[in-house]
Gaussian input, Z-matrix of N, CA and C with variables (Angstrom, degrees):
# hf/3-21g

backbone

0 1
 N
 C     1     B1
 C     2     B2     1     A1
 N     3     B3     2     A2     1     D1
 C     4     B4     3     A3     2     D2
 C     5     B5     4     A4     3     D3
 N     6     B6     5     A5     4     D4
 C     7     B7     6     A6     5     D5
 C     8     B8     7     A7     6     D6
 N     9     B9     8     A8     7     D7
 C    10    B10     9     A9     8     D8
 C    11    B11    10    A10     9     D9
 N    12    B12    11    A11    10    D10
 C    13    B13    12    A12    11    D11
 C    14    B14    13    A13    12    D12
 N    15    B15    14    A14    13    D13
 C    16    B16    15    A15    14    D14
 C    17    B17    16    A16    15    D15
 N    18    B18    17    A17    16    D16
 C    19    B19    18    A18    17    D17
 C    20    B20    19    A19    18    D18
 N    21    B21    20    A20    19    D19
 C    22    B22    21    A21    20    D20
 C    23    B23    22    A22    21    D21
 N    24    B24    23    A23    22    D22
 C    25    B25    24    A24    23    D23
 C    26    B26    25    A25    24    D24
 N    27    B27    26    A26    25    D25
 C    28    B28    27    A27    26    D26
 C    29    B29    28    A28    27    D27
 N    30    B30    29    A29    28    D28
 C    31    B31    30    A30    29    D29
 C    32    B32    31    A31    30    D30
 N    33    B33    32    A32    31    D31
 C    34    B34    33    A33    32    D32
 C    35    B35    34    A34    33    D33
 N    36    B36    35    A35    34    D34
 C    37    B37    36    A36    35    D35
 C    38    B38    37    A37    36    D36
 N    39    B39    38    A38    37    D37
 C    40    B40    39    A39    38    D38
 C    41    B41    40    A40    39    D39
 N    42    B42    41    A41    40    D40
 C    43    B43    42    A42    41    D41
 C    44    B44    43    A43    42    D42
 N    45    B45    44    A44    43    D43
 C    46    B46    45    A45    44    D44
 C    47    B47    46    A46    45    D45
 N    48    B48    47    A47    46    D46
 C    49    B49    48    A48    47    D47
 C    50    B50    49    A49    48    D48
 N    51    B51    50    A50    49    D49
 C    52    B52    51    A51    50    D50
 C    53    B53    52    A52    51    D51
 N    54    B54    53    A53    52    D52
 C    55    B55    54    A54    53    D53
 C    56    B56    55    A55    54    D54
 N    57    B57    56    A56    55    D55
 C    58    B58    57    A57    56    D56
 C    59    B59    58    A58    57    D57
 N    60    B60    59    A59    58    D58
 C    61    B61    60    A60    59    D59
 C    62    B62    61    A61    60    D60
 N    63    B63    62    A62    61    D61
 C    64    B64    63    A63    62    D62
 C    65    B65    64    A64    63    D63
 N    66    B66    65    A65    64    D64
 C    67    B67    66    A66    65    D65
 C    68    B68    67    A67    66    D66
 N    69    B69    68    A68    67    D67
 C    70    B70    69    A69    68    D68
 C    71    B71    70    A70    69    D69
 N    72    B72    71    A71    70    D70
 C    73    B73    72    A72    71    D71
 C    74    B74    73    A73    72    D72
 N    75    B75    74    A74    73    D73
 C    76    B76    75    A75    74    D74
 C    77    B77    76    A76    75    D75
 N    78    B78    77    A77    76    D76
 C    79    B79    78    A78    77    D77
 C    80    B80    79    A79    78    D78
 N    81    B81    80    A80    79    D79
 C    82    B82    81    A81    80    D80
 C    83    B83    82    A82    81    D81
 N    84    B84    83    A83    82    D82
 C    85    B85    84    A84    83    D83
 C    86    B86    85    A85    84    D84
 N    87    B87    86    A86    85    D85
 C    88    B88    87    A87    86    D86
 C    89    B89    88    A88    87    D87
 N    90    B90    89    A89    88    D88
 C    91    B91    90    A90    89    D89
 C    92    B92    91    A91    90    D90
 N    93    B93    92    A92    91    D91
 C    94    B94    93    A93    92    D92
 C    95    B95    94    A94    93    D93
 N    96    B96    95    A95    94    D94
 C    97    B97    96    A96    95    D95
 C    98    B98    97    A97    96    D96
 N    99    B99    98    A98    97    D97
 C   100   B100    99    A99    98    D98
 C   101   B101   100   A100    99    D99
 N   102   B102   101   A101   100   D100
 C   103   B103   102   A102   101   D101
 C   104   B104   103   A103   102   D102
 N   105   B105   104   A104   103   D103
 C   106   B106   105   A105   104   D104
 C   107   B107   106   A106   105   D105
 N   108   B108   107   A107   106   D106
 C   109   B109   108   A108   107   D107
 C   110   B110   109   A109   108   D108
 N   111   B111   110   A110   109   D109
 C   112   B112   111   A111   110   D110
 C   113   B113   112   A112   111   D111
 N   114   B114   113   A113   112   D112
 C   115   B115   114   A114   113   D113
 C   116   B116   115   A115   114   D114
 N   117   B117   116   A116   115   D115
 C   118   B118   117   A117   116   D116
 C   119   B119   118   A118   117   D117
 N   120   B120   119   A119   118   D118
 C   121   B121   120   A120   119   D119
 C   122   B122   121   A121   120   D120
 N   123   B123   122   A122   121   D121
 C   124   B124   123   A123   122   D122
 C   125   B125   124   A124   123   D123
 N   126   B126   125   A125   124   D124
 C   127   B127   126   A126   125   D125
 C   128   B128   127   A127   126   D126
 N   129   B129   128   A128   127   D127
 C   130   B130   129   A129   128   D128
 C   131   B131   130   A130   129   D129
 N   132   B132   131   A131   130   D130
 C   133   B133   132   A132   131   D131
 C   134   B134   133   A133   132   D132
 N   135   B135   134   A134   133   D133
 C   136   B136   135   A135   134   D134
 C   137   B137   136   A136   135   D135
 N   138   B138   137   A137   136   D136
 C   139   B139   138   A138   137   D137
 C   140   B140   139   A139   138   D138
 N   141   B141   140   A140   139   D139
 C   142   B142   141   A141   140   D140
 C   143   B143   142   A142   141   D141
 N   144   B144   143   A143   142   D142
 C   145   B145   144   A144   143   D143
 C   146   B146   145   A145   144   D144
 N   147   B147   146   A146   145   D145
 C   148   B148   147   A147   146   D146
 C   149   B149   148   A148   147   D147
 N   150   B150   149   A149   148   D148
 C   151   B151   150   A150   149   D149
 C   152   B152   151   A151   150   D150
 N   153   B153   152   A152   151   D151
 C   154   B154   153   A153   152   D152
 C   155   B155   154   A154   153   D153
 N   156   B156   155   A155   154   D154
 C   157   B157   156   A156   155   D155
 C   158   B158   157   A157   156   D156
 N   159   B159   158   A158   157   D157
 C   160   B160   159   A159   158   D158
 C   161   B161   160   A160   159   D159
 N   162   B162   161   A161   160   D160
 C   163   B163   162   A162   161   D161
 C   164   B164   163   A163   162   D162
 N   165   B165   164   A164   163   D163
 C   166   B166   165   A165   164   D164
 C   167   B167   166   A166   165   D165
 N   168   B168   167   A167   166   D166
 C   169   B169   168   A168   167   D167
 C   170   B170   169   A169   168   D168
 N   171   B171   170   A170   169   D169
 C   172   B172   171   A171   170   D170
 C   173   B173   172   A172   171   D171
 N   174   B174   173   A173   172   D172
 C   175   B175   174   A174   173   D173
 C   176   B176   175   A175   174   D174
 N   177   B177   176   A176   175   D175
 C   178   B178   177   A177   176   D176
 C   179   B179   178   A178   177   D177
 N   180   B180   179   A179   178   D178
 C   181   B181   180   A180   179   D179
 C   182   B182   181   A181   180   D180
 N   183   B183   182   A182   181   D181
 C   184   B184   183   A183   182   D182
 C   185   B185   184   A184   183   D183
 N   186   B186   185   A185   184   D184
 C   187   B187   186   A186   185   D185
 C   188   B188   187   A187   186   D186
 N   189   B189   188   A188   187   D187
 C   190   B190   189   A189   188   D188
 C   191   B191   190   A190   189   D189
 N   192   B192   191   A191   190   D190
 C   193   B193   192   A192   191   D191
 C   194   B194   193   A193   192   D192
 N   195   B195   194   A194   193   D193
 C   196   B196   195   A195   194   D194
 C   197   B197   196   A196   195   D195
 N   198   B198   197   A197   196   D196
 C   199   B199   198   A198   197   D197
 C   200   B200   199   A199   198   D198
 N   201   B201   200   A200   199   D199
 C   202   B202   201   A201   200   D200
 C   203   B203   202   A202   201   D201
 N   204   B204   203   A203   202   D202
 C   205   B205   204   A204   203   D203
 C   206   B206   205   A205   204   D204
 N   207   B207   206   A206   205   D205
 C   208   B208   207   A207   206   D206
 C   209   B209   208   A208   207   D207
 N   210   B210   209   A209   208   D208
 C   211   B211   210   A210   209   D209
 C   212   B212   211   A211   210   D210
 N   213   B213   212   A212   211   D211
 C   214   B214   213   A213   212   D212
 C   215   B215   214   A214   213   D213
 N   216   B216   215   A215   214   D214
 C   217   B217   216   A216   215   D215
 C   218   B218   217   A217   216   D216
 N   219   B219   218   A218   217   D217
 C   220   B220   219   A219   218   D218
 C   221   B221   220   A220   219   D219
 N   222   B222   221   A221   220   D220
 C   223   B223   222   A222   221   D221
 C   224   B224   223   A223   222   D222
 N   225   B225   224   A224   223   D223
 C   226   B226   225   A225   224   D224
 C   227   B227   226   A226   225   D225
 N   228   B228   227   A227   226   D226
 C   229   B229   228   A228   227   D227
 C   230   B230   229   A229   228   D228
 N   231   B231   230   A230   229   D229
 C   232   B232   231   A231   230   D230
 C   233   B233   232   A232   231   D231
 N   234   B234   233   A233   232   D232
 C   235   B235   234   A234   233   D233
 C   236   B236   235   A235   234   D234
 N   237   B237   236   A236   235   D235
 C   238   B238   237   A237   236   D236
 C   239   B239   238   A238   237   D237
 N   240   B240   239   A239   238   D238
 C   241   B241   240   A240   239   D239
 C   242   B242   241   A241   240   D240
 N   243   B243   242   A242   241   D241
 C   244   B244   243   A243   242   D242
 C   245   B245   244   A244   243   D243
 N   246   B246   245   A245   244   D244
 C   247   B247   246   A246   245   D245
 C   248   B248   247   A247   246   D246
 N   249   B249   248   A248   247   D247
 C   250   B250   249   A249   248   D248
 C   251   B251   250   A250   249   D249
 N   252   B252   251   A251   250   D250
 C   253   B253   252   A252   251   D251
 C   254   B254   253   A253   252   D252
 N   255   B255   254   A254   253   D253
 C   256   B256   255   A255   254   D254
 C   257   B257   256   A256   255   D255
 N   258   B258   257   A257   256   D256
 C   259   B259   258   A258   257   D257
 C   260   B260   259   A259   258   D258
 N   261   B261   260   A260   259   D259
 C   262   B262   261   A261   260   D260
 C   263   B263   262   A262   261   D261
 N   264   B264   263   A263   262   D262
 C   265   B265   264   A264   263   D263
 C   266   B266   265   A265   264   D264
 N   267   B267   266   A266   265   D265
 C   268   B268   267   A267   266   D266
 C   269   B269   268   A268   267   D267
 N   270   B270   269   A269   268   D268
 C   271   B271   270   A270   269   D269
 C   272   B272   271   A271   270   D270
 N   273   B273   272   A272   271   D271
 C   274   B274   273   A273   272   D272
 C   275   B275   274   A274   273   D273
 N   276   B276   275   A275   274   D274
 C   277   B277   276   A276   275   D275
 C   278   B278   277   A277   276   D276
 N   279   B279   278   A278   277   D277
 C   280   B280   279   A279   278   D278
 C   281   B281   280   A280   279   D279
 N   282   B282   281   A281   280   D280
 C   283   B283   282   A282   281   D281
 C   284   B284   283   A283   282   D282
 N   285   B285   284   A284   283   D283
 C   286   B286   285   A285   284   D284
 C   287   B287   286   A286   285   D285
 N   288   B288   287   A287   286   D286
 C   289   B289   288   A288   287   D287
 C   290   B290   289   A289   288   D288
 N   291   B291   290   A290   289   D289
 C   292   B292   291   A291   290   D290
 C   293   B293   292   A292   291   D291
 N   294   B294   293   A293   292   D292
 C   295   B295   294   A294   293   D293
 C   296   B296   295   A295   294   D294
 N   297   B297   296   A296   295   D295
 C   298   B298   297   A297   296   D296
 C   299   B299   298   A298   297   D297
 N   300   B300   299   A299   298   D298
 C   301   B301   300   A300   299   D299
 C   302   B302   301   A301   300   D300
 N   303   B303   302   A302   301   D301
 C   304   B304   303   A303   302   D302
 C   305   B305   304   A304   303   D303
 N   306   B306   305   A305   304   D304
 C   307   B307   306   A306   305   D305
 C   308   B308   307   A307   306   D306
 N   309   B309   308   A308   307   D307
 C   310   B310   309   A309   308   D308
 C   311   B311   310   A310   309   D309
 N   312   B312   311   A311   310   D310
 C   313   B313   312   A312   311   D311
 C   314   B314   313   A313   312   D312
 N   315   B315   314   A314   313   D313
 C   316   B316   315   A315   314   D314
 C   317   B317   316   A316   315   D315
 N   318   B318   317   A317   316   D316
 C   319   B319   318   A318   317   D317
 C   320   B320   319   A319   318   D318
 N   321   B321   320   A320   319   D319
 C   322   B322   321   A321   320   D320
 C   323   B323   322   A322   321   D321
 N   324   B324   323   A323   322   D322
 C   325   B325   324   A324   323   D323
 C   326   B326   325   A325   324   D324
 N   327   B327   326   A326   325   D325
 C   328   B328   327   A327   326   D326
 C   329   B329   328   A328   327   D327

   B1=1.5208
   B2=1.5740
   B3=1.3290
   B4=1.4749
   B5=1.5023
   B6=1.3820
   B7=1.4979
   B8=1.4625
   B9=1.4327
   B10=1.5064
   B11=1.3902
   B12=1.3050
   B13=1.5335
   B14=1.5490
   B15=1.3306
   B16=1.5000
   B17=1.5010
   B18=1.2516
   B19=1.3399
   B20=1.5501
   B21=1.2933
   B22=1.4781
   B23=1.5071
   B24=1.3862
   B25=1.5052
   B26=1.4701
   B27=1.3392
   B28=1.4495
   B29=1.5348
   B30=1.2917
   B31=1.3972
   B32=1.4850
   B33=1.4098
   B34=1.4188
   B35=1.6551
   B36=1.1890
   B37=1.4245
   B38=1.4501
   B39=1.4344
   B40=1.4583
   B41=1.4878
   B42=1.3576
   B43=1.4534
   B44=1.5914
   B45=1.3951
   B46=1.4742
   B47=1.5821
   B48=1.2613
   B49=1.5278
   B50=1.4989
   B51=1.2682
   B52=1.4220
   B53=1.6100
   B54=1.3446
   B55=1.4480
   B56=1.4896
   B57=1.3984
   B58=1.4233
   B59=1.5185
   B60=1.3040
   B61=1.4584
   B62=1.6096
   B63=1.3406
   B64=1.4278
   B65=1.4661
   B66=1.3005
   B67=1.5039
   B68=1.5834
   B69=1.3783
   B70=1.4983
   B71=1.6156
   B72=1.3811
   B73=1.4081
   B74=1.6042
   B75=1.3822
   B76=1.4099
   B77=1.4492
   B78=1.3611
   B79=1.4420
   B80=1.5059
   B81=1.3151
   B82=1.3993
   B83=1.5384
   B84=1.3500
   B85=1.4038
   B86=1.5858
   B87=1.3474
   B88=1.4549
   B89=1.5480
   B90=1.3286
   B91=1.5304
   B92=1.6146
   B93=1.3602
   B94=1.5217
   B95=1.6155
   B96=1.2798
   B97=1.4844
   B98=1.5251
   B99=1.2326
   B100=1.4680
   B101=1.5934
   B102=1.3752
   B103=1.3570
   B104=1.5940
   B105=1.3177
   B106=1.4759
   B107=1.4883
   B108=1.2850
   B109=1.5073
   B110=1.4865
   B111=1.3472
   B112=1.4010
   B113=1.5866
   B114=1.2936
   B115=1.4901
   B116=1.5281
   B117=1.2261
   B118=1.5047
   B119=1.5006
   B120=1.1935
   B121=1.4618
   B122=1.5173
   B123=1.2564
   B124=1.4768
   B125=1.5714
   B126=1.3100
   B127=1.5335
   B128=1.4220
   B129=1.3612
   B130=1.4484
   B131=1.5519
   B132=1.3641
   B133=1.4946
   B134=1.5364
   B135=1.3548
   B136=1.4448
   B137=1.5054
   B138=1.4008
   B139=1.5118
   B140=1.6250
   B141=1.2407
   B142=1.4639
   B143=1.4976
   B144=1.2813
   B145=1.4880
   B146=1.5347
   B147=1.3825
   B148=1.3615
   B149=1.6125
   B150=1.2446
   B151=1.5716
   B152=1.4387
   B153=1.3647
   B154=1.4229
   B155=1.5343
   B156=1.3254
   B157=1.3757
   B158=1.5630
   B159=1.3480
   B160=1.4258
   B161=1.3625
   B162=1.4066
   B163=1.4525
   B164=1.4685
   B165=1.2860
   B166=1.5107
   B167=1.4427
   B168=1.3381
   B169=1.3496
   B170=1.5816
   B171=1.2993
   B172=1.4902
   B173=1.5024
   B174=1.3089
   B175=1.4216
   B176=1.5419
   B177=1.4230
   B178=1.4516
   B179=1.4968
   B180=1.2742
   B181=1.4607
   B182=1.3979
   B183=1.4622
   B184=1.4663
   B185=1.4641
   B186=1.3512
   B187=1.4652
   B188=1.6589
   B189=1.3522
   B190=1.4707
   B191=1.3610
   B192=1.4229
   B193=1.4482
   B194=1.5581
   B195=1.3402
   B196=1.3936
   B197=1.5639
   B198=1.2826
   B199=1.4371
   B200=1.4776
   B201=1.3671
   B202=1.4739
   B203=1.5221
   B204=1.2823
   B205=1.3360
   B206=1.5557
   B207=1.3558
   B208=1.4200
   B209=1.5206
   B210=1.3442
   B211=1.5012
   B212=1.6029
   B213=1.2664
   B214=1.4650
   B215=1.4842
   B216=1.3338
   B217=1.3801
   B218=1.5324
   B219=1.2734
   B220=1.4535
   B221=1.4270
   B222=1.3518
   B223=1.5625
   B224=1.4247
   B225=1.3706
   B226=1.4885
   B227=1.4963
   B228=1.2770
   B229=1.5089
   B230=1.5669
   B231=1.3841
   B232=1.4332
   B233=1.5724
   B234=1.2957
   B235=1.4515
   B236=1.6048
   B237=1.3356
   B238=1.4967
   B239=1.5094
   B240=1.3799
   B241=1.4218
   B242=1.4568
   B243=1.3191
   B244=1.3781
   B245=1.4700
   B246=1.2615
   B247=1.5121
   B248=1.5938
   B249=1.2462
   B250=1.4962
   B251=1.5398
   B252=1.2721
   B253=1.4205
   B254=1.5641
   B255=1.3281
   B256=1.4378
   B257=1.5593
   B258=1.2729
   B259=1.4049
   B260=1.5500
   B261=1.3507
   B262=1.4708
   B263=1.4865
   B264=1.3719
   B265=1.5199
   B266=1.5205
   B267=1.3495
   B268=1.4664
   B269=1.6053
   B270=1.3028
   B271=1.5343
   B272=1.4754
   B273=1.3382
   B274=1.4810
   B275=1.4478
   B276=1.3095
   B277=1.4530
   B278=1.5330
   B279=1.2781
   B280=1.4564
   B281=1.6504
   B282=1.2824
   B283=1.4750
   B284=1.4577
   B285=1.4115
   B286=1.4314
   B287=1.5472
   B288=1.2720
   B289=1.5162
   B290=1.4525
   B291=1.3875
   B292=1.4599
   B293=1.4791
   B294=1.3858
   B295=1.3980
   B296=1.5540
   B297=1.3331
   B298=1.5024
   B299=1.5268
   B300=1.2750
   B301=1.5774
   B302=1.4657
   B303=1.3095
   B304=1.4557
   B305=1.5396
   B306=1.3115
   B307=1.5564
   B308=1.5234
   B309=1.3177
   B310=1.4540
   B311=1.5972
   B312=1.3683
   B313=1.4556
   B314=1.5133
   B315=1.3385
   B316=1.4850
   B317=1.5882
   B318=1.3670
   B319=1.4802
   B320=1.6250
   B321=1.2675
   B322=1.4109
   B323=1.5523
   B324=1.2876
   B325=1.5012
   B326=1.4005
   B327=1.3202
   B328=1.4379
   B329=1.5633
   A1=103.54
   A2=113.59
   A3=115.45
   A4=111.52
   A5=111.05
   A6=116.39
   A7=107.22
   A8=112.98
   A9=120.38
   A10=111.37
   A11=116.14
   A12=122.66
   A13=102.72
   A14=110.60
   A15=119.24
   A16=110.19
   A17=122.47
   A18=123.00
   A19=110.59
   A20=121.13
   A21=126.35
   A22=109.22
   A23=110.79
   A24=123.56
   A25=105.73
   A26=113.61
   A27=119.25
   A28=112.70
   A29=120.10
   A30=128.19
   A31=110.32
   A32=109.66
   A33=117.73
   A34=105.92
   A35=122.52
   A36=126.02
   A37=116.18
   A38=112.26
   A39=121.23
   A40=102.64
   A41=118.95
   A42=124.48
   A43=115.51
   A44=107.68
   A45=113.23
   A46=115.13
   A47=110.01
   A48=112.72
   A49=117.15
   A50=115.40
   A51=118.75
   A52=112.64
   A53=111.96
   A54=116.82
   A55=113.26
   A56=114.61
   A57=121.74
   A58=113.19
   A59=114.58
   A60=120.87
   A61=113.94
   A62=112.18
   A63=113.81
   A64=113.99
   A65=117.44
   A66=122.18
   A67=108.45
   A68=115.30
   A69=113.21
   A70=111.88
   A71=111.84
   A72=113.30
   A73=117.99
   A74=112.60
   A75=117.64
   A76=111.79
   A77=116.66
   A78=124.40
   A79=108.45
   A80=121.16
   A81=126.69
   A82=111.94
   A83=113.97
   A84=118.50
   A85=109.08
   A86=119.00
   A87=120.35
   A88=114.67
   A89=114.88
   A90=120.12
   A91=103.19
   A92=119.52
   A93=123.25
   A94=105.05
   A95=117.28
   A96=118.71
   A97=110.70
   A98=119.03
   A99=126.09
   A100=109.12
   A101=116.88
   A102=120.67
   A103=113.51
   A104=111.57
   A105=119.01
   A106=115.35
   A107=112.13
   A108=121.59
   A109=114.28
   A110=121.69
   A111=124.67
   A112=115.82
   A113=113.89
   A114=115.15
   A115=104.51
   A116=128.08
   A117=129.10
   A118=110.33
   A119=123.75
   A120=123.72
   A121=106.25
   A122=116.37
   A123=118.31
   A124=113.86
   A125=112.88
   A126=121.12
   A127=109.83
   A128=116.49
   A129=120.76
   A130=104.96
   A131=117.36
   A132=119.51
   A133=102.23
   A134=114.60
   A135=119.20
   A136=102.68
   A137=115.72
   A138=121.52
   A139=102.86
   A140=111.26
   A141=122.21
   A142=113.48
   A143=114.30
   A144=122.34
   A145=107.75
   A146=115.54
   A147=120.91
   A148=111.93
   A149=120.84
   A150=116.03
   A151=113.01
   A152=118.69
   A153=121.72
   A154=111.54
   A155=120.25
   A156=126.83
   A157=111.19
   A158=117.21
   A159=122.23
   A160=112.91
   A161=122.52
   A162=122.24
   A163=104.44
   A164=120.96
   A165=128.91
   A166=108.84
   A167=118.10
   A168=125.63
   A169=111.51
   A170=115.93
   A171=123.26
   A172=106.72
   A173=116.75
   A174=121.57
   A175=111.82
   A176=113.49
   A177=117.58
   A178=106.79
   A179=117.16
   A180=125.63
   A181=117.50
   A182=118.25
   A183=123.82
   A184=114.11
   A185=114.87
   A186=121.95
   A187=110.02
   A188=108.85
   A189=121.93
   A190=109.65
   A191=118.26
   A192=126.74
   A193=108.87
   A194=118.88
   A195=123.42
   A196=109.83
   A197=118.85
   A198=122.11
   A199=111.38
   A200=117.89
   A201=121.90
   A202=109.65
   A203=121.73
   A204=127.20
   A205=113.35
   A206=115.46
   A207=118.92
   A208=116.72
   A209=114.48
   A210=120.28
   A211=110.04
   A212=118.20
   A213=119.50
   A214=112.21
   A215=117.71
   A216=122.38
   A217=110.83
   A218=118.45
   A219=126.52
   A220=114.65
   A221=116.54
   A222=122.29
   A223=107.80
   A224=118.76
   A225=119.05
   A226=114.54
   A227=120.79
   A228=128.09
   A229=106.15
   A230=115.84
   A231=114.28
   A232=113.13
   A233=113.82
   A234=118.94
   A235=110.70
   A236=114.31
   A237=118.43
   A238=110.73
   A239=115.20
   A240=122.48
   A241=115.77
   A242=123.71
   A243=127.62
   A244=107.89
   A245=123.33
   A246=125.51
   A247=107.20
   A248=116.03
   A249=123.93
   A250=104.72
   A251=123.36
   A252=123.50
   A253=113.33
   A254=112.44
   A255=118.34
   A256=109.78
   A257=118.37
   A258=122.88
   A259=113.32
   A260=115.77
   A261=121.24
   A262=116.47
   A263=112.98
   A264=112.29
   A265=111.50
   A266=113.26
   A267=117.87
   A268=100.64
   A269=113.98
   A270=119.64
   A271=109.32
   A272=116.34
   A273=121.74
   A274=112.21
   A275=117.41
   A276=126.03
   A277=106.57
   A278=116.61
   A279=122.51
   A280=107.50
   A281=117.75
   A282=117.25
   A283=108.35
   A284=117.71
   A285=125.23
   A286=108.02
   A287=119.73
   A288=123.47
   A289=113.87
   A290=115.49
   A291=118.72
   A292=117.28
   A293=112.76
   A294=118.80
   A295=109.21
   A296=115.75
   A297=118.23
   A298=111.04
   A299=114.33
   A300=119.13
   A301=108.11
   A302=116.39
   A303=123.47
   A304=104.60
   A305=110.95
   A306=118.97
   A307=112.18
   A308=114.01
   A309=116.42
   A310=106.41
   A311=113.96
   A312=121.63
   A313=104.91
   A314=116.40
   A315=123.74
   A316=102.95
   A317=117.00
   A318=119.46
   A319=107.71
   A320=121.56
   A321=117.64
   A322=111.30
   A323=118.34
   A324=125.59
   A325=113.95
   A326=125.51
   A327=122.40
   A328=109.17
   D1=137.07
   D2=178.06
   D3=-89.81
   D4=146.56
   D5=175.80
   D6=-119.69
   D7=152.08
   D8=173.76
   D9=-120.58
   D10=136.42
   D11=179.63
   D12=-127.43
   D13=143.84
   D14=174.15
   D15=-117.48
   D16=132.54
   D17=-177.56
   D18=-135.26
   D19=157.83
   D20=-177.30
   D21=-134.23
   D22=155.66
   D23=179.15
   D24=-165.11
   D25=151.54
   D26=176.55
   D27=-108.61
   D28=154.78
   D29=174.16
   D30=-101.17
   D31=152.66
   D32=177.93
   D33=-61.24
   D34=137.60
   D35=-175.09
   D36=-82.53
   D37=74.15
   D38=-168.50
   D39=-150.79
   D40=110.78
   D41=-178.81
   D42=-47.13
   D43=-48.56
   D44=-179.77
   D45=-63.12
   D46=-40.80
   D47=172.63
   D48=-64.56
   D49=-42.97
   D50=179.17
   D51=-62.39
   D52=-33.06
   D53=176.63
   D54=-68.16
   D55=-37.47
   D56=175.47
   D57=-67.12
   D58=-38.45
   D59=177.16
   D60=-63.96
   D61=-41.64
   D62=176.86
   D63=-72.20
   D64=-28.94
   D65=176.52
   D66=-65.09
   D67=-42.25
   D68=179.76
   D69=-64.53
   D70=-31.29
   D71=179.92
   D72=-81.58
   D73=-4.91
   D74=173.48
   D75=-72.95
   D76=-24.40
   D77=179.60
   D78=-150.40
   D79=81.93
   D80=177.69
   D81=-66.01
   D82=147.14
   D83=-178.23
   D84=-55.99
   D85=143.05
   D86=177.77
   D87=-55.07
   D88=-35.81
   D89=-174.26
   D90=-68.72
   D91=-34.01
   D92=-179.58
   D93=-70.41
   D94=-49.25
   D95=176.10
   D96=-51.36
   D97=-52.57
   D98=-179.19
   D99=-57.68
   D100=-43.74
   D101=-176.43
   D102=-66.07
   D103=-25.13
   D104=174.97
   D105=-76.62
   D106=-52.18
   D107=-177.15
   D108=-74.34
   D109=-27.68
   D110=176.80
   D111=-65.99
   D112=-18.56
   D113=-170.71
   D114=-117.97
   D115=33.41
   D116=162.57
   D117=94.74
   D118=8.00
   D119=177.70
   D120=-86.61
   D121=119.94
   D122=-175.23
   D123=-103.31
   D124=-14.66
   D125=179.74
   D126=-162.24
   D127=137.73
   D128=-179.33
   D129=-141.91
   D130=129.98
   D131=176.97
   D132=-130.56
   D133=145.69
   D134=175.50
   D135=-130.19
   D136=132.61
   D137=178.08
   D138=-123.05
   D139=157.14
   D140=-177.31
   D141=-134.12
   D142=131.30
   D143=167.78
   D144=-126.92
   D145=112.93
   D146=-176.07
   D147=53.30
   D148=-114.92
   D149=177.12
   D150=-99.15
   D151=-3.81
   D152=-176.07
   D153=-87.46
   D154=128.64
   D155=177.83
   D156=-107.25
   D157=142.70
   D158=175.54
   D159=-129.08
   D160=124.82
   D161=-173.51
   D162=-111.24
   D163=136.18
   D164=162.10
   D165=-106.88
   D166=122.18
   D167=-177.18
   D168=-124.82
   D169=117.95
   D170=-179.07
   D171=-103.42
   D172=133.81
   D173=-179.58
   D174=-132.85
   D175=164.30
   D176=172.14
   D177=-98.35
   D178=-170.82
   D179=-177.34
   D180=-69.64
   D181=-14.65
   D182=178.50
   D183=-78.44
   D184=-19.22
   D185=-172.53
   D186=-75.94
   D187=139.47
   D188=164.59
   D189=-148.69
   D190=144.76
   D191=179.03
   D192=-61.32
   D193=-37.31
   D194=-177.30
   D195=-67.25
   D196=-44.59
   D197=-178.06
   D198=-69.88
   D199=-38.59
   D200=177.46
   D201=-69.05
   D202=-40.99
   D203=177.56
   D204=-60.79
   D205=-45.64
   D206=174.35
   D207=-64.00
   D208=-44.08
   D209=176.37
   D210=-62.75
   D211=-34.88
   D212=178.05
   D213=-69.80
   D214=-40.15
   D215=-178.89
   D216=-66.56
   D217=-24.11
   D218=-179.05
   D219=-90.12
   D220=-8.90
   D221=-171.54
   D222=-106.44
   D223=110.12
   D224=-179.36
   D225=-59.55
   D226=-36.82
   D227=-177.27
   D228=-64.19
   D229=-42.25
   D230=179.42
   D231=-70.90
   D232=-35.23
   D233=177.10
   D234=-65.37
   D235=-35.73
   D236=173.95
   D237=-60.44
   D238=-50.16
   D239=176.32
   D240=-57.97
   D241=-43.44
   D242=-178.49
   D243=-72.40
   D244=-30.04
   D245=179.94
   D246=-72.78
   D247=-41.33
   D248=177.08
   D249=-66.47
   D250=-49.34
   D251=-176.03
   D252=-59.55
   D253=-36.21
   D254=-175.35
   D255=-61.03
   D256=-26.11
   D257=172.35
   D258=-52.44
   D259=-36.63
   D260=-179.59
   D261=-99.39
   D262=-12.44
   D263=-173.42
   D264=-103.23
   D265=160.36
   D266=-175.47
   D267=-142.72
   D268=125.44
   D269=-179.10
   D270=-62.19
   D271=140.49
   D272=174.05
   D273=-74.66
   D274=157.77
   D275=-179.49
   D276=-56.54
   D277=126.32
   D278=172.20
   D279=103.76
   D280=-7.77
   D281=-179.99
   D282=-71.26
   D283=149.92
   D284=175.69
   D285=-67.38
   D286=156.42
   D287=168.77
   D288=-46.62
   D289=117.63
   D290=177.21
   D291=84.46
   D292=-4.09
   D293=-179.84
   D294=-81.68
   D295=136.64
   D296=178.93
   D297=-102.49
   D298=-89.84
   D299=177.24
   D300=-64.48
   D301=131.48
   D302=-179.97
   D303=-113.31
   D304=132.94
   D305=174.07
   D306=-68.57
   D307=130.13
   D308=-176.61
   D309=-101.20
   D310=154.56
   D311=-178.67
   D312=-92.92
   D313=134.48
   D314=174.94
   D315=-76.72
   D316=122.83
   D317=177.24
   D318=-113.17
   D319=-5.53
   D320=-178.26
   D321=-157.53
   D322=135.07
   D323=170.14
   D324=-133.92
   D325=129.83
   D326=178.77
   D327=-89.65

């Protein structure tokens, strides 16, 4: 059974940095692609409006945030990517210290 999660994050309000961030996402590192697909994420899309990012993540039954987080923490290339991305990212209001992408609550479905 597929699951869908929606997450949000803000970018630093700087046009040059936003352009750099988008360029990185036009061709993510192969190790990052592998780290996403190896842990049950079957599709991922990121949308932007101004500085606000919105991620739609679809997963299979093997996915868990806990397993993915542990795998990312143990993967030096993922840690390098996350450190680089933090240059461009800014936590949304209400995020926990060090938290990037924040899970959103679904409030409506047609």
